[in-house]
C-alpha positions in Angstrom: -142.6 47.7 18.9 -146.2 47.5 20.1 -147.3 49.6 17.1 -145.9 47.1 14.6 -147.3 44.1 16.5 -150.8 45.8 16.7 -150.9 45.7 12.9 -151.5 42.0 13.2 -154.6 42.6 15.3 -156.2 45.4 13.3 -154.2 47.6 11.0 -157.0 50.1 10.6 -157.1 50.7 14.4 -153.4 51.4 14.3 -154.0 54.0 11.6 -156.9 55.6 13.5 -154.7 55.8 16.6 -152.4 58.2 14.8 -155.2 60.7 14.4 -157.5 60.0 17.3 -156.9 59.8 21.0 -157.2 56.2 22.2 -159.0 56.1 25.6 -157.3 54.0 28.3 -159.4 51.0 29.2 -159.6 49.3 32.6 -157.8 46.3 31.2 -154.9 48.5 30.0 -154.6 50.1 33.4 -154.7 46.7 35.2 -152.1 45.3 32.8 -149.7 48.1 33.4 -150.2 47.8 37.2 -149.5 44.1 37.1 -146.3 44.6 35.0 -145.1 47.1 37.6 -145.7 44.6 40.4 -143.8 41.9 38.5 -141.0 44.4 37.9 -140.8 45.3 41.5 -140.3 41.6 42.4 -136.9 41.7 40.7 -135.7 45.3 41.0 -136.0 48.4 43.1 -137.7 51.1 41.0 -136.4 54.6 41.5 -138.5 57.5 40.1 -136.6 60.0 38.0 -137.4 63.1 36.0 -135.7 63.4 32.6 -135.0 66.9 31.3 -133.6 66.2 27.9 -133.8 63.7 25.0 -130.3 62.6 26.1 -131.6 61.8 29.5 -134.5 59.8 28.1 -132.4 57.7 25.7 -129.6 57.4 28.2 -132.0 56.1 30.9 -133.2 53.4 28.5 -129.6 52.4 27.7 -128.7 52.4 31.4 -131.7 50.2 32.4 -130.9 47.8 29.5 -127.4 47.5 30.7 -128.4 46.9 34.3 -131.0 44.3 33.2 -128.5 42.3 31.2 -126.0 42.3 34.1 -128.8 41.0 36.3 -129.5 38.2 33.8 -125.8 37.2 34.1 -125.7 37.5 37.9 -129.2 36.5 38.9 -130.5 34.5 36.0 -133.5 36.8 35.5 -134.7 40.3 34.7 -138.0 42.0 33.9 -139.1 45.0 31.9 -135.9 45.1 29.9 -135.7 48.1 27.5 -134.4 47.1 24.0 -133.3 49.2 21.1 -133.1 48.1 17.5 -133.3 49.3 13.9 -135.8 48.5 11.2 -133.8 48.7 8.1 -136.8 48.4 5.8 -138.1 51.7 7.1 -134.8 53.1 8.3 -136.3 53.9 11.7 -135.4 52.9 15.3 -137.3 50.2 17.2 -138.1 50.4 20.9 -139.7 48.0 23.3 -139.7 46.4 26.7 -139.2 42.7 27.2 -141.4 41.5 30.0 -138.9 38.9 31.2 -135.6 37.2 30.4 -135.2 34.0 32.4 -132.2 31.6 32.3 -133.4 28.0 32.0 -131.2 25.0 31.2 -128.2 27.3 30.4 -130.3 29.2 27.9 -131.9 32.7 28.1 -135.6 32.6 27.4 -137.7 35.5 26.2 -141.1 35.5 28.1 -144.1 37.8 27.7 -146.8 38.1 30.5 -150.4 38.8 29.6 -153.5 39.2 31.8 -157.0 38.1 30.8 -160.5 38.7 32.1 -161.4 35.0 32.0 -159.6 31.8 32.8 -159.7 30.7 29.2 -156.6 30.7 27.0 -156.7 33.3 24.2 -157.6 32.8 20.6 -155.1 32.2 17.8 -155.7 35.8 16.6 -154.7 37.2 20.0 -151.7 34.9 20.3 -150.5 35.9 16.8 -149.9 39.5 17.9 -147.8 38.6 20.8 -145.8 36.0 18.9 -144.7 38.6 16.4 -143.7 40.9 19.3 -141.6 38.4 21.1 -139.9 37.2 17.9 -139.0 40.8 17.3 -137.4 41.1 20.7 -135.5 37.9 20.1 -134.3 39.2 16.8 -133.2 42.5 18.3 -131.2 40.8 21.1 -129.5 38.5 18.6 -128.5 41.5 16.5 -127.0 43.2 19.5 -125.2 40.1 20.6 -123.6 39.8 17.2 -122.6 43.5 17.2 -124.4 43.8 13.8 -126.3 46.8 15.2 -124.5 50.2 15.7 -126.2 52.1 18.6 -124.8 55.3 17.1 -127.8 55.1 14.7 -130.1 55.7 17.6 -128.0 58.6 18.8 -127.9 60.2 15.4 -131.7 59.8 15.0 -132.2 62.1 17.9 -129.4 64.6 17.0 -127.1 63.1 19.6 -123.4 62.1 19.1 -120.5 60.3 20.7 -120.0 63.2 23.1 -123.6 63.2 24.4 -124.1 62.7 28.1 -126.7 62.7 30.8 -127.5 66.3 31.9 -126.1 67.6 35.2 -129.7 68.3 36.2 -130.6 64.7 35.8 -127.5 63.4 37.6 -128.0 65.9 40.5 -131.4 64.4 41.4 -129.9 60.9 41.9 -128.4 59.6 45.1 -124.7 58.5 45.3 -125.7 54.9 44.8 -128.2 55.7 42.0 -125.8 57.2 39.4 -125.7 55.6 35.9 -122.9 53.2 35.4 -121.5 55.6 32.7 -122.3 59.2 32.0 -121.4 59.1 28.2 -124.2 57.5 26.2 -122.0 56.0 23.5 -119.8 54.3 26.1 -123.0 53.0 27.7 -123.9 51.2 24.5 -120.4 49.6 24.3 -121.0 48.2 27.7 -124.5 47.0 26.6 -122.8 45.1 23.7 -120.4 43.4 26.1 -123.1 42.5 28.6 -125.3 41.1 25.9 -122.5 38.8 24.7 -121.9 37.2 28.2 -125.5 36.2 29.1 -126.3 32.6 28.3 -127.2 31.9 24.7 -130.7 32.9 23.7 -133.2 30.1 23.5 -135.3 29.8 20.3 -138.1 28.5 22.6 -140.2 31.5 23.3 -143.1 31.8 25.9 -146.3 33.7 26.6 -147.6 33.3 30.1 -151.3 34.1 30.9 -153.0 34.9 34.2 -156.4 36.1 35.4 -156.2 39.9 35.9 -158.6 39.7 38.9 -157.3 36.7 40.8 -153.8 36.5 39.4 -154.4 32.8 38.9 -152.1 31.3 36.3 -154.1 30.3 33.3 -151.5 28.6 31.1 -148.6 29.1 28.8 -148.2 29.2 25.0 -144.7 28.0 23.9 -143.4 28.4 20.3 -140.1 28.6 18.4 -138.5 31.6 16.8 -139.1 31.2 13.0 -136.8 33.6 11.1 -138.6 33.2 7.8 -142.0 33.8 9.3 -140.7 36.8 11.2 -139.1 38.4 8.1 -142.3 37.9 6.1 -144.3 39.7 8.9 -141.8 42.6 8.9 -142.1 42.9 5.2 -145.9 42.9 5.4 -146.0 45.5 8.2 -143.5 47.7 6.4 -145.6 47.9 3.2 -148.2 50.0 5.0 -145.7 52.5 6.3 -144.0 52.8 2.9 -147.4 53.7 1.3 -147.4 50.6 -0.8 -151.0 49.7 0.3 -153.8 51.1 2.5 -154.4 50.0 6.1 -156.2 46.6 6.0 -159.6 46.2 7.7 -160.4 43.0 9.6 -162.3 40.4 7.5 -165.7 39.1 8.2 -164.3 36.1 10.1 -162.5 38.4 12.5 -165.2 41.1 12.8 -165.6 40.1 16.4 -162.5 42.0 17.1 -164.5 45.2 16.6 -166.4 44.6 19.8 -163.1 45.3 21.7 -162.1 48.4 19.6 -161.9 51.9 21.0 -163.1 53.2 17.6 -166.3 51.1 17.3 -168.6 54.1 18.1 -169.1 57.3 16.3 -168.7 55.7 12.8 -165.0 56.5 12.9 -164.0 53.2 11.4 -165.4 52.4 8.0 -166.0 48.8 9.1 -168.9 50.1 11.1 -170.5 51.8 8.1 -170.5 48.8 5.8 
């Protein structure tokens, strides 16, 4: 999901990331560490080693199920894996929702961002996250309505209704750490049921910002899910992957984004050779 949303920051950078290694920045490392800290506030994290694609996909299914159950029982979960399908490109979608929080009998989708300063981000920065959160909302609504068949995910990775976690994966887990179901398809049936019993999804979505150094809360950006806007963005993003247009460079008004780009040196990006 992050790949699609990044197109609304700089599509050329997304294209270059497919052929060039993107170095990890300090901000990326700090953001990942902070997300882990927030996750640990709501769940005990158990390190595991996957030995097959079935283990990898199954682990995501299991964690999604556990997270949805936690929303129903505790009113909150963090780092929730989600699976969907982008029909326009006929490909699976994966992502992690930073937080689901029950407020006023509605389940709200929340994203957490860290910043170097105490200033709220620009519209261009907010725009990227808005698309990402609306996509998560759309995926969850599709799962709740049972309009999405998880077997498409299994088939995409040459798995089927008989696929299970490997014995090697299960053997490394303690007696209280076993998946709720060994069969992957049965796990997805349980996901559909769990998704239907959490409080109704709120169309009010939220991005929360904090200082990455001090952890001081900077502010919130609240907005509503807009189905038409989201569908237009999906259409626009898909055009590139379908080969209907080349990757777009940032315009002169947004050239400031290049100062934060991993490809600004070495004349890799044509924007720097103009």
